[in-house]
CHARMM internal coordinates of N, CA and C (Angstrom, degrees):
IC EDIT
DIST 1 N 1 CA 1.4351
DIST 1 CA 1 C 1.5187
ANGL 1 N 1 CA 1 C 108.59
DIST 1 C 2 N 1.3628
ANGL 1 CA 1 C 2 N 116.52
DIHE 1 N 1 CA 1 C 2 N 129.53
DIST 2 N 2 CA 1.4323
ANGL 1 C 2 N 2 CA 118.66
DIHE 1 CA 1 C 2 N 2 CA -179.25
DIST 2 CA 2 C 1.5122
ANGL 2 N 2 CA 2 C 107.32
DIHE 1 C 2 N 2 CA 2 C -117.17
DIST 2 C 3 N 1.3394
ANGL 2 CA 2 C 3 N 115.79
DIHE 2 N 2 CA 2 C 3 N 136.09
DIST 3 N 3 CA 1.4559
ANGL 2 C 3 N 3 CA 124.56
DIHE 2 CA 2 C 3 N 3 CA 177.53
DIST 3 CA 3 C 1.4978
ANGL 3 N 3 CA 3 C 107.84
DIHE 2 C 3 N 3 CA 3 C -124.19
DIST 3 C 4 N 1.3028
ANGL 3 CA 3 C 4 N 118.35
DIHE 3 N 3 CA 3 C 4 N 127.04
DIST 4 N 4 CA 1.4793
ANGL 3 C 4 N 4 CA 120.10
DIHE 3 CA 3 C 4 N 4 CA -178.29
DIST 4 CA 4 C 1.5548
ANGL 4 N 4 CA 4 C 108.75
DIHE 3 C 4 N 4 CA 4 C -62.57
DIST 4 C 5 N 1.2923
ANGL 4 CA 4 C 5 N 113.11
DIHE 4 N 4 CA 4 C 5 N 126.01
DIST 5 N 5 CA 1.5056
ANGL 4 C 5 N 5 CA 119.10
DIHE 4 CA 4 C 5 N 5 CA 177.22
DIST 5 CA 5 C 1.4770
ANGL 5 N 5 CA 5 C 112.45
DIHE 4 C 5 N 5 CA 5 C 79.24
DIST 5 C 6 N 1.3323
ANGL 5 CA 5 C 6 N 121.96
DIHE 5 N 5 CA 5 C 6 N 1.41
DIST 6 N 6 CA 1.4713
ANGL 5 C 6 N 6 CA 125.42
DIHE 5 CA 5 C 6 N 6 CA -179.33
DIST 6 CA 6 C 1.5466
ANGL 6 N 6 CA 6 C 109.02
DIHE 5 C 6 N 6 CA 6 C -120.50
DIST 6 C 7 N 1.3191
ANGL 6 CA 6 C 7 N 116.69
DIHE 6 N 6 CA 6 C 7 N 141.96
DIST 7 N 7 CA 1.4622
ANGL 6 C 7 N 7 CA 119.75
DIHE 6 CA 6 C 7 N 7 CA 175.89
DIST 7 CA 7 C 1.5157
ANGL 7 N 7 CA 7 C 108.88
DIHE 6 C 7 N 7 CA 7 C -95.49
DIST 7 C 8 N 1.2656
ANGL 7 CA 7 C 8 N 115.72
DIHE 7 N 7 CA 7 C 8 N 112.30
DIST 8 N 8 CA 1.5097
ANGL 7 C 8 N 8 CA 122.86
DIHE 7 CA 7 C 8 N 8 CA 174.45
DIST 8 CA 8 C 1.5108
ANGL 8 N 8 CA 8 C 109.78
DIHE 7 C 8 N 8 CA 8 C -137.36
DIST 8 C 9 N 1.2764
ANGL 8 CA 8 C 9 N 114.91
DIHE 8 N 8 CA 8 C 9 N 160.62
DIST 9 N 9 CA 1.4582
ANGL 8 C 9 N 9 CA 120.44
DIHE 8 CA 8 C 9 N 9 CA 172.81
DIST 9 CA 9 C 1.5521
ANGL 9 N 9 CA 9 C 113.44
DIHE 8 C 9 N 9 CA 9 C 96.02
DIST 9 C 10 N 1.3435
ANGL 9 CA 9 C 10 N 113.31
DIHE 9 N 9 CA 9 C 10 N -160.84
DIST 10 N 10 CA 1.4145
ANGL 9 C 10 N 10 CA 121.74
DIHE 9 CA 9 C 10 N 10 CA -175.44
DIST 10 CA 10 C 1.5236
ANGL 10 N 10 CA 10 C 110.29
DIHE 9 C 10 N 10 CA 10 C -141.73
DIST 10 C 11 N 1.3013
ANGL 10 CA 10 C 11 N 116.89
DIHE 10 N 10 CA 10 C 11 N 157.45
DIST 11 N 11 CA 1.4634
ANGL 10 C 11 N 11 CA 121.77
DIHE 10 CA 10 C 11 N 11 CA 178.74
DIST 11 CA 11 C 1.5782
ANGL 11 N 11 CA 11 C 104.98
DIHE 10 C 11 N 11 CA 11 C -125.15
DIST 11 C 12 N 1.2601
ANGL 11 CA 11 C 12 N 116.97
DIHE 11 N 11 CA 11 C 12 N 131.55
DIST 12 N 12 CA 1.4461
ANGL 11 C 12 N 12 CA 122.59
DIHE 11 CA 11 C 12 N 12 CA -177.58
DIST 12 CA 12 C 1.5472
ANGL 12 N 12 CA 12 C 109.49
DIHE 11 C 12 N 12 CA 12 C -124.54
DIST 12 C 13 N 1.3082
ANGL 12 CA 12 C 13 N 116.91
DIHE 12 N 12 CA 12 C 13 N 143.32
DIST 13 N 13 CA 1.4743
ANGL 12 C 13 N 13 CA 124.75
DIHE 12 CA 12 C 13 N 13 CA 174.19
DIST 13 CA 13 C 1.5017
ANGL 13 N 13 CA 13 C 108.97
DIHE 12 C 13 N 13 CA 13 C -121.09
DIST 13 C 14 N 1.3297
ANGL 13 CA 13 C 14 N 116.77
DIHE 13 N 13 CA 13 C 14 N 134.57
DIST 14 N 14 CA 1.4488
ANGL 13 C 14 N 14 CA 119.64
DIHE 13 CA 13 C 14 N 14 CA 172.13
DIST 14 CA 14 C 1.5117
ANGL 14 N 14 CA 14 C 105.27
DIHE 13 C 14 N 14 CA 14 C -113.98
DIST 14 C 15 N 1.3126
ANGL 14 CA 14 C 15 N 115.73
DIHE 14 N 14 CA 14 C 15 N 122.25
DIST 15 N 15 CA 1.4777
ANGL 14 C 15 N 15 CA 122.04
DIHE 14 CA 14 C 15 N 15 CA -175.69
DIST 15 CA 15 C 1.5346
ANGL 15 N 15 CA 15 C 110.42
DIHE 14 C 15 N 15 CA 15 C -115.01
DIST 15 C 16 N 1.3123
ANGL 15 CA 15 C 16 N 115.41
DIHE 15 N 15 CA 15 C 16 N 153.16
DIST 16 N 16 CA 1.4182
ANGL 15 C 16 N 16 CA 120.71
DIHE 15 CA 15 C 16 N 16 CA -179.36
DIST 16 CA 16 C 1.5386
ANGL 16 N 16 CA 16 C 115.15
DIHE 15 C 16 N 16 CA 16 C -71.28
DIST 16 C 17 N 1.3405
ANGL 16 CA 16 C 17 N 114.85
DIHE 16 N 16 CA 16 C 17 N -26.92
DIST 17 N 17 CA 1.5030
ANGL 16 C 17 N 17 CA 118.31
DIHE 16 CA 16 C 17 N 17 CA -179.58
DIST 17 CA 17 C 1.4702
ANGL 17 N 17 CA 17 C 110.91
DIHE 16 C 17 N 17 CA 17 C -158.11
DIST 17 C 18 N 1.3265
ANGL 17 CA 17 C 18 N 115.79
DIHE 17 N 17 CA 17 C 18 N 172.50
DIST 18 N 18 CA 1.4881
ANGL 17 C 18 N 18 CA 121.13
DIHE 17 CA 17 C 18 N 18 CA -175.03
DIST 18 CA 18 C 1.4948
ANGL 18 N 18 CA 18 C 112.73
DIHE 17 C 18 N 18 CA 18 C -65.96
DIST 18 C 19 N 1.3019
ANGL 18 CA 18 C 19 N 118.46
DIHE 18 N 18 CA 18 C 19 N -33.65
DIST 19 N 19 CA 1.4191
ANGL 18 C 19 N 19 CA 122.68
DIHE 18 CA 18 C 19 N 19 CA 179.98
DIST 19 CA 19 C 1.5648
ANGL 19 N 19 CA 19 C 110.33
DIHE 18 C 19 N 19 CA 19 C -65.81
DIST 19 C 20 N 1.2897
ANGL 19 CA 19 C 20 N 115.53
DIHE 19 N 19 CA 19 C 20 N -44.85
DIST 20 N 20 CA 1.5330
ANGL 19 C 20 N 20 CA 116.98
DIHE 19 CA 19 C 20 N 20 CA 175.91
DIST 20 CA 20 C 1.4586
ANGL 20 N 20 CA 20 C 111.00
DIHE 19 C 20 N 20 CA 20 C -66.75
DIST 20 C 21 N 1.3247
ANGL 20 CA 20 C 21 N 118.99
DIHE 20 N 20 CA 20 C 21 N -40.81
DIST 21 N 21 CA 1.4951
ANGL 20 C 21 N 21 CA 123.05
DIHE 20 CA 20 C 21 N 21 CA 178.81
DIST 21 CA 21 C 1.5339
ANGL 21 N 21 CA 21 C 108.85
DIHE 20 C 21 N 21 CA 21 C -56.97
DIST 21 C 22 N 1.3313
ANGL 21 CA 21 C 22 N 118.64
DIHE 21 N 21 CA 21 C 22 N -43.96
DIST 22 N 22 CA 1.4855
ANGL 21 C 22 N 22 CA 122.92
DIHE 21 CA 21 C 22 N 22 CA 179.47
DIST 22 CA 22 C 1.4766
ANGL 22 N 22 CA 22 C 110.05
DIHE 21 C 22 N 22 CA 22 C -60.97
DIST 22 C 23 N 1.3471
ANGL 22 CA 22 C 23 N 118.22
DIHE 22 N 22 CA 22 C 23 N -46.35
DIST 23 N 23 CA 1.4860
ANGL 22 C 23 N 23 CA 124.00
DIHE 22 CA 22 C 23 N 23 CA -179.74
DIST 23 CA 23 C 1.5458
ANGL 23 N 23 CA 23 C 109.27
DIHE 22 C 23 N 23 CA 23 C -60.12
DIST 23 C 24 N 1.3709
ANGL 23 CA 23 C 24 N 114.84
DIHE 23 N 23 CA 23 C 24 N -48.19
DIST 24 N 24 CA 1.4658
ANGL 23 C 24 N 24 CA 117.75
DIHE 23 CA 23 C 24 N 24 CA -178.54
DIST 24 CA 24 C 1.5105
ANGL 24 N 24 CA 24 C 109.84
DIHE 23 C 24 N 24 CA 24 C -63.55
DIST 24 C 25 N 1.3098
ANGL 24 CA 24 C 25 N 118.53
DIHE 24 N 24 CA 24 C 25 N -46.38
DIST 25 N 25 CA 1.4821
ANGL 24 C 25 N 25 CA 120.61
DIHE 24 CA 24 C 25 N 25 CA 179.13
DIST 25 CA 25 C 1.5402
ANGL 25 N 25 CA 25 C 113.50
DIHE 24 C 25 N 25 CA 25 C -57.12
DIST 25 C 26 N 1.3571
ANGL 25 CA 25 C 26 N 116.41
DIHE 25 N 25 CA 25 C 26 N -40.54
DIST 26 N 26 CA 1.3589
ANGL 25 C 26 N 26 CA 121.09
DIHE 25 CA 25 C 26 N 26 CA 178.01
DIST 26 CA 26 C 1.5628
ANGL 26 N 26 CA 26 C 112.56
DIHE 25 C 26 N 26 CA 26 C -58.19
DIST 26 C 27 N 1.3483
ANGL 26 CA 26 C 27 N 116.06
DIHE 26 N 26 CA 26 C 27 N -44.10
DIST 27 N 27 CA 1.4470
ANGL 26 C 27 N 27 CA 122.98
DIHE 26 CA 26 C 27 N 27 CA -179.64
DIST 27 CA 27 C 1.5280
ANGL 27 N 27 CA 27 C 111.81
DIHE 26 C 27 N 27 CA 27 C -69.64
DIST 27 C 28 N 1.3027
ANGL 27 CA 27 C 28 N 114.65
DIHE 27 N 27 CA 27 C 28 N -39.35
DIST 28 N 28 CA 1.4718
ANGL 27 C 28 N 28 CA 121.47
DIHE 27 CA 27 C 28 N 28 CA -177.55
DIST 28 CA 28 C 1.5537
ANGL 28 N 28 CA 28 C 106.66
DIHE 27 C 28 N 28 CA 28 C -65.56
DIST 28 C 29 N 1.3096
ANGL 28 CA 28 C 29 N 117.29
DIHE 28 N 28 CA 28 C 29 N -46.14
DIST 29 N 29 CA 1.4612
ANGL 28 C 29 N 29 CA 120.95
DIHE 28 CA 28 C 29 N 29 CA 178.90
DIST 29 CA 29 C 1.5694
ANGL 29 N 29 CA 29 C 111.74
DIHE 28 C 29 N 29 CA 29 C -55.86
DIST 29 C 30 N 1.3118
ANGL 29 CA 29 C 30 N 116.41
DIHE 29 N 29 CA 29 C 30 N -44.03
DIST 30 N 30 CA 1.4500
ANGL 29 C 30 N 30 CA 118.61
DIHE 29 CA 29 C 30 N 30 CA 177.64
DIST 30 CA 30 C 1.5429
ANGL 30 N 30 CA 30 C 111.54
DIHE 29 C 30 N 30 CA 30 C -64.52
DIST 30 C 31 N 1.3552
ANGL 30 CA 30 C 31 N 117.05
DIHE 30 N 30 CA 30 C 31 N -40.61
DIST 31 N 31 CA 1.4059
ANGL 30 C 31 N 31 CA 119.17
DIHE 30 CA 30 C 31 N 31 CA -176.83
DIST 31 CA 31 C 1.5475
ANGL 31 N 31 CA 31 C 115.94
DIHE 30 C 31 N 31 CA 31 C -72.21
DIST 31 C 32 N 1.2839
ANGL 31 CA 31 C 32 N 117.47
DIHE 31 N 31 CA 31 C 32 N -32.90
DIST 32 N 32 CA 1.4891
ANGL 31 C 32 N 32 CA 119.77
DIHE 31 CA 31 C 32 N 32 CA -174.51
DIST 32 CA 32 C 1.5227
ANGL 32 N 32 CA 32 C 113.46
DIHE 31 C 32 N 32 CA 32 C -103.72
DIST 32 C 33 N 1.2813
ANGL 32 CA 32 C 33 N 119.51
DIHE 32 N 32 CA 32 C 33 N 3.05
DIST 33 N 33 CA 1.4928
ANGL 32 C 33 N 33 CA 118.93
DIHE 32 CA 32 C 33 N 33 CA -177.56
DIST 33 CA 33 C 1.4890
ANGL 33 N 33 CA 33 C 111.19
DIHE 32 C 33 N 33 CA 33 C -54.52
DIST 33 C 34 N 1.3193
ANGL 33 CA 33 C 34 N 120.34
DIHE 33 N 33 CA 33 C 34 N -39.82
DIST 34 N 34 CA 1.4578
ANGL 33 C 34 N 34 CA 120.82
DIHE 33 CA 33 C 34 N 34 CA -175.92
DIST 34 CA 34 C 1.5134
ANGL 34 N 34 CA 34 C 110.16
DIHE 33 C 34 N 34 CA 34 C -67.21
DIST 34 C 35 N 1.3257
ANGL 34 CA 34 C 35 N 119.52
DIHE 34 N 34 CA 34 C 35 N -34.35
DIST 35 N 35 CA 1.4320
ANGL 34 C 35 N 35 CA 123.49
DIHE 34 CA 34 C 35 N 35 CA 179.36
DIST 35 CA 35 C 1.5144
ANGL 35 N 35 CA 35 C 111.10
DIHE 34 C 35 N 35 CA 35 C -68.36
DIST 35 C 36 N 1.3104
ANGL 35 CA 35 C 36 N 119.05
DIHE 35 N 35 CA 35 C 36 N -38.80
DIST 36 N 36 CA 1.4248
ANGL 35 C 36 N 36 CA 121.88
DIHE 35 CA 35 C 36 N 36 CA -176.90
DIST 36 CA 36 C 1.5598
ANGL 36 N 36 CA 36 C 111.17
DIHE 35 C 36 N 36 CA 36 C -72.08
DIST 36 C 37 N 1.2954
ANGL 36 CA 36 C 37 N 115.87
DIHE 36 N 36 CA 36 C 37 N -26.85
DIST 37 N 37 CA 1.5033
ANGL 36 C 37 N 37 CA 119.34
DIHE 36 CA 36 C 37 N 37 CA -176.03
DIST 37 CA 37 C 1.5163
ANGL 37 N 37 CA 37 C 110.97
DIHE 36 C 37 N 37 CA 37 C -63.28
DIST 37 C 38 N 1.3170
ANGL 37 CA 37 C 38 N 119.38
DIHE 37 N 37 CA 37 C 38 N -38.79
DIST 38 N 38 CA 1.4340
ANGL 37 C 38 N 38 CA 120.15
DIHE 37 CA 37 C 38 N 38 CA 179.81
DIST 38 CA 38 C 1.5621
ANGL 38 N 38 CA 38 C 114.06
DIHE 37 C 38 N 38 CA 38 C -149.66
DIST 38 C 39 N 1.3089
ANGL 38 CA 38 C 39 N 114.21
DIHE 38 N 38 CA 38 C 39 N 69.29
DIST 39 N 39 CA 1.4891
ANGL 38 C 39 N 39 CA 115.66
DIHE 38 CA 38 C 39 N 39 CA -176.25
DIST 39 CA 39 C 1.5028
ANGL 39 N 39 CA 39 C 110.97
DIHE 38 C 39 N 39 CA 39 C -67.97
DIST 39 C 40 N 1.3432
ANGL 39 CA 39 C 40 N 118.52
DIHE 39 N 39 CA 39 C 40 N 144.07
DIST 40 N 40 CA 1.4528
ANGL 39 C 40 N 40 CA 122.34
DIHE 39 CA 39 C 40 N 40 CA 177.72
DIST 40 CA 40 C 1.4845
ANGL 40 N 40 CA 40 C 109.76
DIHE 39 C 40 N 40 CA 40 C -76.50
DIST 40 C 41 N 1.3876
ANGL 40 CA 40 C 41 N 116.70
DIHE 40 N 40 CA 40 C 41 N 152.09
DIST 41 N 41 CA 1.4306
ANGL 40 C 41 N 41 CA 121.85
DIHE 40 CA 40 C 41 N 41 CA -179.69
DIST 41 CA 41 C 1.4487
ANGL 41 N 41 CA 41 C 113.92
DIHE 40 C 41 N 41 CA 41 C -94.72
DIST 41 C 42 N 1.3357
ANGL 41 CA 41 C 42 N 119.03
DIHE 41 N 41 CA 41 C 42 N -18.77
DIST 42 N 42 CA 1.4542
ANGL 41 C 42 N 42 CA 119.81
DIHE 41 CA 41 C 42 N 42 CA -171.22
DIST 42 CA 42 C 1.5342
ANGL 42 N 42 CA 42 C 114.05
DIHE 41 C 42 N 42 CA 42 C -67.80
DIST 42 C 43 N 1.3317
ANGL 42 CA 42 C 43 N 120.49
DIHE 42 N 42 CA 42 C 43 N -35.16
DIST 43 N 43 CA 1.4155
ANGL 42 C 43 N 43 CA 122.56
DIHE 42 CA 42 C 43 N 43 CA 176.25
DIST 43 CA 43 C 1.5219
ANGL 43 N 43 CA 43 C 113.43
DIHE 42 C 43 N 43 CA 43 C -59.02
DIST 43 C 44 N 1.3440
ANGL 43 CA 43 C 44 N 115.07
DIHE 43 N 43 CA 43 C 44 N -45.47
DIST 44 N 44 CA 1.4633
ANGL 43 C 44 N 44 CA 120.50
DIHE 43 CA 43 C 44 N 44 CA 177.93
DIST 44 CA 44 C 1.5300
ANGL 44 N 44 CA 44 C 112.07
DIHE 43 C 44 N 44 CA 44 C -65.85
DIST 44 C 45 N 1.3641
ANGL 44 CA 44 C 45 N 115.96
DIHE 44 N 44 CA 44 C 45 N -34.62
DIST 45 N 45 CA 1.4625
ANGL 44 C 45 N 45 CA 118.66
DIHE 44 CA 44 C 45 N 45 CA 178.80
DIST 45 CA 45 C 1.5476
ANGL 45 N 45 CA 45 C 110.45
DIHE 44 C 45 N 45 CA 45 C -69.37
DIST 45 C 46 N 1.2847
ANGL 45 CA 45 C 46 N 117.53
DIHE 45 N 45 CA 45 C 46 N -39.71
DIST 46 N 46 CA 1.4712
ANGL 45 C 46 N 46 CA 120.93
DIHE 45 CA 45 C 46 N 46 CA 176.82
DIST 46 CA 46 C 1.5156
ANGL 46 N 46 CA 46 C 110.47
DIHE 45 C 46 N 46 CA 46 C -62.23
DIST 46 C 47 N 1.3301
ANGL 46 CA 46 C 47 N 115.34
DIHE 46 N 46 CA 46 C 47 N -46.04
DIST 47 N 47 CA 1.4942
ANGL 46 C 47 N 47 CA 118.28
DIHE 46 CA 46 C 47 N 47 CA -179.94
DIST 47 CA 47 C 1.5257
ANGL 47 N 47 CA 47 C 109.34
DIHE 46 C 47 N 47 CA 47 C -64.32
DIST 47 C 48 N 1.3129
ANGL 47 CA 47 C 48 N 118.67
DIHE 47 N 47 CA 47 C 48 N -41.29
DIST 48 N 48 CA 1.4605
ANGL 47 C 48 N 48 CA 121.68
DIHE 47 CA 47 C 48 N 48 CA 177.31
DIST 48 CA 48 C 1.4980
ANGL 48 N 48 CA 48 C 112.88
DIHE 47 C 48 N 48 CA 48 C -59.68
DIST 48 C 49 N 1.3507
ANGL 48 CA 48 C 49 N 116.61
DIHE 48 N 48 CA 48 C 49 N -43.84
DIST 49 N 49 CA 1.4881
ANGL 48 C 49 N 49 CA 119.65
DIHE 48 CA 48 C 49 N 49 CA -179.62
DIST 49 CA 49 C 1.5010
ANGL 49 N 49 CA 49 C 110.00
DIHE 48 C 49 N 49 CA 49 C -63.67
DIST 49 C 50 N 1.3376
ANGL 49 CA 49 C 50 N 119.77
DIHE 49 N 49 CA 49 C 50 N -39.57
DIST 50 N 50 CA 1.4690
ANGL 49 C 50 N 50 CA 122.04
DIHE 49 CA 49 C 50 N 50 CA 178.54
DIST 50 CA 50 C 1.4710
ANGL 50 N 50 CA 50 C 111.69
DIHE 49 C 50 N 50 CA 50 C -68.26
DIST 50 C 51 N 1.3397
ANGL 50 CA 50 C 51 N 118.01
DIHE 50 N 50 CA 50 C 51 N -49.20
DIST 51 N 51 CA 1.4406
ANGL 50 C 51 N 51 CA 121.36
DIHE 50 CA 50 C 51 N 51 CA -172.14
DIST 51 CA 51 C 1.5512
ANGL 51 N 51 CA 51 C 112.83
DIHE 50 C 51 N 51 CA 51 C -73.51
DIST 51 C 52 N 1.3567
ANGL 51 CA 51 C 52 N 117.75
DIHE 51 N 51 CA 51 C 52 N -23.26
DIST 52 N 52 CA 1.4267
ANGL 51 C 52 N 52 CA 119.39
DIHE 51 CA 51 C 52 N 52 CA -177.80
DIST 52 CA 52 C 1.5098
ANGL 52 N 52 CA 52 C 115.03
DIHE 51 C 52 N 52 CA 52 C -95.98
DIST 52 C 53 N 1.3240
ANGL 52 CA 52 C 53 N 119.71
DIHE 52 N 52 CA 52 C 53 N 0.87
DIST 53 N 53 CA 1.4574
ANGL 52 C 53 N 53 CA 124.04
DIHE 52 CA 52 C 53 N 53 CA 176.14
DIST 53 CA 53 C 1.5258
ANGL 53 N 53 CA 53 C 106.67
DIHE 52 C 53 N 53 CA 53 C -111.61
DIST 53 C 54 N 1.3111
ANGL 53 CA 53 C 54 N 118.18
DIHE 53 N 53 CA 53 C 54 N 112.94
DIST 54 N 54 CA 1.4600
ANGL 53 C 54 N 54 CA 121.22
DIHE 53 CA 53 C 54 N 54 CA -174.62
DIST 54 CA 54 C 1.5481
ANGL 54 N 54 CA 54 C 115.39
DIHE 53 C 54 N 54 CA 54 C -49.39
DIST 54 C 55 N 1.3033
ANGL 54 CA 54 C 55 N 117.04
DIHE 54 N 54 CA 54 C 55 N -44.63
DIST 55 N 55 CA 1.4973
ANGL 54 C 55 N 55 CA 119.01
DIHE 54 CA 54 C 55 N 55 CA -178.26
DIST 55 CA 55 C 1.5402
ANGL 55 N 55 CA 55 C 111.30
DIHE 54 C 55 N 55 CA 55 C -68.21
DIST 55 C 56 N 1.2884
ANGL 55 CA 55 C 56 N 120.35
DIHE 55 N 55 CA 55 C 56 N -36.40
DIST 56 N 56 CA 1.4570
ANGL 55 C 56 N 56 CA 123.49
DIHE 55 CA 55 C 56 N 56 CA 178.17
DIST 56 CA 56 C 1.5056
ANGL 56 N 56 CA 56 C 107.44
DIHE 55 C 56 N 56 CA 56 C -73.12
DIST 56 C 57 N 1.3311
ANGL 56 CA 56 C 57 N 117.58
DIHE 56 N 56 CA 56 C 57 N -44.70
DIST 57 N 57 CA 1.4602
ANGL 56 C 57 N 57 CA 118.78
DIHE 56 CA 56 C 57 N 57 CA 179.79
DIST 57 CA 57 C 1.5471
ANGL 57 N 57 CA 57 C 110.99
DIHE 56 C 57 N 57 CA 57 C -59.03
DIST 57 C 58 N 1.3201
ANGL 57 CA 57 C 58 N 119.17
DIHE 57 N 57 CA 57 C 58 N -42.95
DIST 58 N 58 CA 1.4184
ANGL 57 C 58 N 58 CA 122.97
DIHE 57 CA 57 C 58 N 58 CA 176.21
DIST 58 CA 58 C 1.5121
ANGL 58 N 58 CA 58 C 113.46
DIHE 57 C 58 N 58 CA 58 C -60.08
DIST 58 C 59 N 1.3198
ANGL 58 CA 58 C 59 N 116.10
DIHE 58 N 58 CA 58 C 59 N -41.41
DIST 59 N 59 CA 1.4696
ANGL 58 C 59 N 59 CA 120.50
DIHE 58 CA 58 C 59 N 59 CA 179.85
DIST 59 CA 59 C 1.5517
ANGL 59 N 59 CA 59 C 108.51
DIHE 58 C 59 N 59 CA 59 C -67.30
DIST 59 C 60 N 1.3216
ANGL 59 CA 59 C 60 N 117.67
DIHE 59 N 59 CA 59 C 60 N -39.54
DIST 60 N 60 CA 1.4409
ANGL 59 C 60 N 60 CA 121.35
DIHE 59 CA 59 C 60 N 60 CA 177.31
DIST 60 CA 60 C 1.5010
ANGL 60 N 60 CA 60 C 111.92
DIHE 59 C 60 N 60 CA 60 C -62.72
DIST 60 C 61 N 1.3698
ANGL 60 CA 60 C 61 N 116.53
DIHE 60 N 60 CA 60 C 61 N -45.19
DIST 61 N 61 CA 1.4951
ANGL 60 C 61 N 61 CA 119.40
DIHE 60 CA 60 C 61 N 61 CA 178.42
DIST 61 CA 61 C 1.4939
ANGL 61 N 61 CA 61 C 111.46
DIHE 60 C 61 N 61 CA 61 C -61.14
DIST 61 C 62 N 1.3422
ANGL 61 CA 61 C 62 N 118.12
DIHE 61 N 61 CA 61 C 62 N -41.73
DIST 62 N 62 CA 1.4598
ANGL 61 C 62 N 62 CA 121.70
DIHE 61 CA 61 C 62 N 62 CA 179.65
DIST 62 CA 62 C 1.5343
ANGL 62 N 62 CA 62 C 109.24
DIHE 61 C 62 N 62 CA 62 C -60.70
DIST 62 C 63 N 1.2902
ANGL 62 CA 62 C 63 N 116.10
DIHE 62 N 62 CA 62 C 63 N -45.75
DIST 63 N 63 CA 1.4841
ANGL 62 C 63 N 63 CA 121.14
DIHE 62 CA 62 C 63 N 63 CA -179.78
DIST 63 CA 63 C 1.4459
ANGL 63 N 63 CA 63 C 111.63
DIHE 62 C 63 N 63 CA 63 C -66.32
DIST 63 C 64 N 1.3481
ANGL 63 CA 63 C 64 N 118.93
DIHE 63 N 63 CA 63 C 64 N -36.86
DIST 64 N 64 CA 1.5122
ANGL 63 C 64 N 64 CA 123.40
DIHE 63 CA 63 C 64 N 64 CA 177.95
DIST 64 CA 64 C 1.5197
ANGL 64 N 64 CA 64 C 108.34
DIHE 63 C 64 N 64 CA 64 C -64.97
DIST 64 C 65 N 1.3147
ANGL 64 CA 64 C 65 N 118.65
DIHE 64 N 64 CA 64 C 65 N -41.60
DIST 65 N 65 CA 1.4955
ANGL 64 C 65 N 65 CA 120.20
DIHE 64 CA 64 C 65 N 65 CA 179.55
DIST 65 CA 65 C 1.4927
ANGL 65 N 65 CA 65 C 109.53
DIHE 64 C 65 N 65 CA 65 C -63.57
DIST 65 C 66 N 1.3128
ANGL 65 CA 65 C 66 N 115.81
DIHE 65 N 65 CA 65 C 66 N -42.53
DIST 66 N 66 CA 1.5037
ANGL 65 C 66 N 66 CA 118.79
DIHE 65 CA 65 C 66 N 66 CA 179.45
DIST 66 CA 66 C 1.5501
ANGL 66 N 66 CA 66 C 110.94
DIHE 65 C 66 N 66 CA 66 C -63.36
DIST 66 C 67 N 1.2888
ANGL 66 CA 66 C 67 N 117.54
DIHE 66 N 66 CA 66 C 67 N -41.49
DIST 67 N 67 CA 1.4833
ANGL 66 C 67 N 67 CA 119.77
DIHE 66 CA 66 C 67 N 67 CA -176.30
DIST 67 CA 67 C 1.4916
ANGL 67 N 67 CA 67 C 107.77
DIHE 66 C 67 N 67 CA 67 C -69.10
DIST 67 C 68 N 1.3659
ANGL 67 CA 67 C 68 N 117.99
DIHE 67 N 67 CA 67 C 68 N -42.59
DIST 68 N 68 CA 1.5169
ANGL 67 C 68 N 68 CA 121.93
DIHE 67 CA 67 C 68 N 68 CA -179.43
DIST 68 CA 68 C 1.5189
ANGL 68 N 68 CA 68 C 108.62
DIHE 67 C 68 N 68 CA 68 C -64.20
DIST 68 C 69 N 1.2525
ANGL 68 CA 68 C 69 N 119.23
DIHE 68 N 68 CA 68 C 69 N -41.63
DIST 69 N 69 CA 1.5362
ANGL 68 C 69 N 69 CA 123.34
DIHE 68 CA 68 C 69 N 69 CA 179.88
DIST 69 CA 69 C 1.5722
ANGL 69 N 69 CA 69 C 106.74
DIHE 68 C 69 N 69 CA 69 C -62.27
DIST 69 C 70 N 1.3255
ANGL 69 CA 69 C 70 N 115.52
DIHE 69 N 69 CA 69 C 70 N -46.27
DIST 70 N 70 CA 1.4932
ANGL 69 C 70 N 70 CA 119.16
DIHE 69 CA 69 C 70 N 70 CA -177.55
DIST 70 CA 70 C 1.5227
ANGL 70 N 70 CA 70 C 109.84
DIHE 69 C 70 N 70 CA 70 C -62.25
DIST 70 C 71 N 1.3252
ANGL 70 CA 70 C 71 N 116.05
DIHE 70 N 70 CA 70 C 71 N -41.35
DIST 71 N 71 CA 1.4640
ANGL 70 C 71 N 71 CA 118.81
DIHE 70 CA 70 C 71 N 71 CA -179.38
DIST 71 CA 71 C 1.5160
ANGL 71 N 71 CA 71 C 110.49
DIHE 70 C 71 N 71 CA 71 C -64.92
DIST 71 C 72 N 1.3507
ANGL 71 CA 71 C 72 N 114.93
DIHE 71 N 71 CA 71 C 72 N -43.75
DIST 72 N 72 CA 1.4368
ANGL 71 C 72 N 72 CA 118.91
DIHE 71 CA 71 C 72 N 72 CA 178.01
DIST 72 CA 72 C 1.5401
ANGL 72 N 72 CA 72 C 113.59
DIHE 71 C 72 N 72 CA 72 C -60.56
DIST 72 C 73 N 1.3465
ANGL 72 CA 72 C 73 N 115.25
DIHE 72 N 72 CA 72 C 73 N -39.43
DIST 73 N 73 CA 1.4851
ANGL 72 C 73 N 73 CA 119.23
DIHE 72 CA 72 C 73 N 73 CA 178.97
DIST 73 CA 73 C 1.5006
ANGL 73 N 73 CA 73 C 111.02
DIHE 72 C 73 N 73 CA 73 C -66.51
DIST 73 C 74 N 1.3538
ANGL 73 CA 73 C 74 N 118.57
DIHE 73 N 73 CA 73 C 74 N -35.04
DIST 74 N 74 CA 1.4609
ANGL 73 C 74 N 74 CA 121.99
DIHE 73 CA 73 C 74 N 74 CA -179.31
DIST 74 CA 74 C 1.4655
ANGL 74 N 74 CA 74 C 112.83
DIHE 73 C 74 N 74 CA 74 C -70.27
DIST 74 C 75 N 1.3729
ANGL 74 CA 74 C 75 N 117.26
DIHE 74 N 74 CA 74 C 75 N -27.77
DIST 75 N 75 CA 1.4831
ANGL 74 C 75 N 75 CA 119.77
DIHE 74 CA 74 C 75 N 75 CA -177.87
DIST 75 CA 75 C 1.5151
ANGL 75 N 75 CA 75 C 109.13
DIHE 74 C 75 N 75 CA 75 C -80.16
END
COOR INIT
IC SEED 1 N 1 CA 1 C
IC BUILD
């Protein structure tokens, strides 16, 4: 889930081996240290409000399907 100006979600890396994973992790730690120090709460609260209310969750899922289809069509 992406919210403009809000940090939500997760970032994953898939690496070919442990050595590459260690190098990636080292760089990621350097890059995101500032964000981990004081993450804002409002993005998580917005996501929680949407995902925990059935009607808002359904609207979000429909919009997500539309966006994914559009991205697929553009590729």
